[in-house]
C-alpha positions as CSV (number, residue, x, y, z in Angstrom):
1,M,-22.5,-21.6,21.0
2,E,-19.6,-21.4,18.6
3,A,-18.9,-18.1,16.9
4,L,-19.5,-17.7,13.2
5,H,-16.3,-16.6,11.4
6,L,-16.6,-14.9,8.0
7,I,-12.9,-15.0,7.6
8,P,-11.1,-18.3,8.0
9,E,-9.4,-18.5,11.4
10,G,-5.9,-18.9,9.9
11,E,-6.3,-15.8,7.8
12,L,-7.8,-13.9,10.7
13,N,-4.7,-14.8,12.8
14,I,-2.4,-13.6,10.0
15,L,-4.4,-10.3,9.8
16,K,-4.2,-9.8,13.6
17,Q,-0.4,-10.4,13.5
18,D,0.0,-7.9,10.6
19,I,-1.9,-5.3,12.5
20,S,0.2,-6.0,15.6
21,D,3.4,-5.6,13.4
22,I,2.1,-2.3,12.0
23,K,1.4,-1.0,15.5
24,T,4.9,-1.9,16.6
25,I,6.4,-0.1,13.6
26,L,4.3,3.0,14.2
27,K,5.5,3.1,17.8
28,T,9.2,2.6,17.1
29,R,9.9,4.4,13.8
30,P,10.0,8.2,13.3
31,E,7.4,9.5,10.8
32,E,10.1,10.8,8.5
33,Q,11.4,7.3,7.8
34,F,8.0,6.3,6.3
35,R,8.7,8.7,3.4
36,F,11.2,6.1,2.1
37,T,9.2,3.0,2.8
38,W,8.6,0.8,-0.2
39,I,5.5,-1.4,-0.7
40,E,4.6,-4.1,-3.1
41,S,3.0,-2.9,-6.3
42,K,0.1,-5.4,-5.9
43,N,-1.1,-3.4,-2.9
44,V,-1.3,-0.1,-4.7
45,P,-4.7,-0.5,-6.5
46,A,-6.5,-1.1,-3.2
47,L,-4.7,1.9,-1.6
48,L,-5.7,4.2,-4.4
49,G,-9.1,2.7,-5.2
50,I,-8.2,1.9,-8.8
51,S,-8.3,-1.3,-10.8
52,H,-5.2,-3.5,-11.4
53,K,-5.5,-2.6,-15.1
54,T,-5.4,1.1,-14.4
55,W,-2.4,0.6,-12.2
56,Q,-0.7,-1.4,-15.0
57,N,-1.4,1.4,-17.5
58,W,0.1,4.0,-15.1
59,R,3.3,1.9,-14.7
60,D,3.5,1.3,-18.5
61,K,3.1,5.1,-19.1
62,R,5.7,5.8,-16.3
63,I,3.2,8.0,-14.4
64,I,4.8,7.0,-11.2
65,P,8.3,5.7,-10.4
66,F,8.8,2.1,-9.3
67,S,11.5,-0.4,-8.8
68,Q,11.5,-3.9,-10.3
69,F,13.4,-7.0,-9.3
70,G,12.4,-9.9,-11.6
71,A,8.6,-10.2,-11.2
72,K,8.5,-8.1,-8.0
73,I,7.6,-4.5,-8.3
74,Y,7.9,-2.0,-5.4
75,V,6.6,1.6,-5.1
76,R,7.7,4.2,-2.6
77,L,4.8,5.5,-0.4
78,S,6.2,9.1,-0.8
79,D,5.8,8.8,-4.6
80,L,2.2,7.8,-4.2
81,N,1.7,10.7,-1.9
82,D,3.4,13.0,-4.4
83,L,1.1,11.7,-7.2
84,L,-2.0,12.5,-5.1
85,E,-0.7,16.0,-4.2
86,A,0.1,16.8,-7.8
87,N,-3.4,16.0,-8.8
88,K,-5.2,17.6,-5.8
89,V,-8.1,19.9,-6.7
90,T,-8.2,22.8,-4.3
91,A,-11.4,23.9,-2.6
92,L,-13.1,27.1,-3.6
């Protein structure tokens, strides 16, 4: 009996490779270096659980720093963390 795949096999293989690459990075890079890691802006809304429009508004209002090269926009993970820390509501 053939297995049912909800994700196309090609995309599943890419996802498996990405996870493998992340594991390798986590094993070989000191944690401090991740503070300076840049990610593509298109990945930020999913990380923060916000819409793409909200993320666009935040960039337009310069709520968070970013770098842009042509159409590519990058954000430092440490800046995202700083944004979350600055807006943290403390427990009572």
